[in-house]
C-alpha positions as CSV (number, residue, x, y, z in Angstrom):
1,M,-42.4,69.0,-3.5
2,D,-40.3,69.7,-0.9
3,P,-37.0,71.0,-1.8
4,A,-35.6,69.7,1.0
5,I,-37.0,66.2,1.2
6,T,-36.1,66.2,-2.6
7,I,-32.7,67.2,-1.7
8,A,-32.8,64.8,1.0
9,C,-34.1,61.6,-1.3
10,I,-31.5,62.3,-4.4
11,S,-29.2,62.0,-1.1
12,G,-30.2,59.2,-0.3
13,A,-30.0,57.7,-3.7
14,V,-26.6,59.6,-4.2
15,A,-25.4,58.0,-0.5
16,L,-26.9,53.9,-2.4
17,G,-25.7,53.9,-5.3
18,G,-22.1,55.0,-3.8
19,G,-22.5,52.5,-1.1
20,Y,-24.0,50.8,-3.9
21,F,-20.7,51.0,-5.5
22,S,-18.3,50.8,-2.6
23,Y,-19.6,47.3,-2.3
24,R,-19.3,46.4,-5.7
25,A,-15.2,47.2,-5.4
26,A,-14.7,45.7,-2.6
27,S,-16.0,42.8,-3.9
28,Q,-13.4,43.0,-6.5
29,A,-11.1,43.4,-4.9
30,N,-11.5,40.5,-2.2
31,R,-12.0,37.6,-4.9
32,T,-8.7,39.6,-6.6
33,A,-7.5,39.0,-3.3
34,D,-8.5,35.5,-3.3
35,R,-7.3,34.8,-6.9
36,K,-4.1,35.9,-5.0
37,V,-3.9,33.6,-1.4
38,D,-5.3,30.7,-4.0
39,A,-2.3,32.0,-6.7
40,E,-0.4,31.6,-3.8
41,A,-1.0,28.7,-2.6
42,Y,-1.4,26.8,-5.7
43,D,1.7,27.6,-6.3
44,R,3.4,26.5,-3.2
45,S,1.5,23.0,-4.0
46,V,4.0,23.2,-6.9
47,A,7.6,23.7,-4.9
48,F,5.9,21.3,-2.1
49,Y,5.3,18.4,-4.8
50,E,8.3,19.2,-7.4
51,K,10.8,18.6,-4.7
52,V,9.7,14.9,-3.1
53,M,8.9,14.2,-6.7
54,A,12.9,15.2,-7.2
55,D,13.7,12.9,-3.5
56,A,11.5,10.1,-4.1
57,E,13.6,10.8,-7.6
58,K,17.5,10.4,-6.4
59,Q,16.0,7.7,-3.5
60,L,15.2,5.7,-6.2
61,D,18.2,6.4,-8.0
62,R,20.1,4.5,-5.0
63,M,17.3,2.0,-4.5
64,R,18.6,1.5,-8.5
65,T,22.0,1.3,-7.4
66,Q,21.7,-0.8,-4.9
67,M,20.0,-3.8,-6.1
68,D,23.0,-3.0,-9.6
69,R,25.1,-4.3,-6.7
70,L,22.9,-6.6,-4.9
71,T,22.5,-7.9,-8.3
72,E,26.5,-8.1,-9.3
73,H,26.7,-9.6,-5.8
74,F,24.7,-11.5,-6.4
75,D,25.5,-13.5,-10.1
76,K,29.6,-13.4,-7.9
77,V,28.2,-15.8,-5.7
78,S,26.3,-18.3,-7.9
79,S,29.3,-18.7,-10.0
80,Q,31.1,-19.1,-6.8
81,L,29.0,-21.8,-6.2
82,A,28.4,-23.5,-9.6
83,Q,32.5,-23.5,-9.2
84,E,32.2,-25.8,-5.6
85,Q,29.4,-28.4,-7.6
86,D,31.9,-28.8,-10.3
87,V,34.8,-29.7,-7.4
88,S,31.7,-31.6,-5.4
89,N,31.2,-33.4,-8.2
90,A,34.5,-34.3,-8.9
91,L,35.3,-35.2,-5.6
92,R,32.7,-37.6,-5.3
93,D,33.2,-39.0,-9.0
94,Q,37.3,-39.8,-8.4
95,I,35.4,-41.1,-4.5
96,R,33.7,-43.8,-6.9
97,A,37.0,-44.5,-9.2
98,L,38.5,-45.3,-5.8
99,R,35.6,-47.6,-3.6
100,A,35.7,-49.3,-7.6
101,Q,39.8,-49.5,-7.4
102,V,39.5,-50.6,-3.6
103,G,37.2,-53.1,-4.1
104,A,39.0,-54.8,-6.8
105,L,42.1,-55.0,-4.6
106,E,40.4,-57.0,-2.4
107,L,38.8,-58.9,-4.5
108,M,43.0,-59.5,-5.9
109,V,43.5,-59.6,-1.8
110,N,40.9,-62.2,-1.1
111,E,42.2,-64.1,-4.3
112,L,45.7,-64.7,-2.7
113,K,44.5,-65.4,0.4
114,T,42.8,-68.6,-0.9
115,Q,46.0,-68.8,-3.4
116,L,47.7,-68.9,-0.2
117,G,46.1,-70.6,1.2
118,G,45.1,-73.8,-0.8
119,Q,48.6,-74.3,-0.9
120,H,49.7,-74.4,2.4
121,H,47.8,-76.9,3.6
122,P,49.4,-80.4,1.1
């Protein structure tokens, strides 16, 4: 075989081998870069979700505080309503008693009128 052809074949094989190893190294570098980009995206996502969770926790705390205040106010108003209902019931009882007394007094007045009226007509 011709030495030029042999040298050309060997050079071609070396070039192909070098190309293959270069391609493999580039692919590995790309995979490493992709993993690095994926890791950075993951880290950004984790940071974003941690911020969202912290904000949600703050909002939940504000809502709990507001709920506590509303519950306290509701209890206070309920207590006032119960007191007013007690006063209202007491006033109704007094009105019933006074009506009964007025009714009894009206009967007495009518009886007295009848008695006095009967005395004027001899």
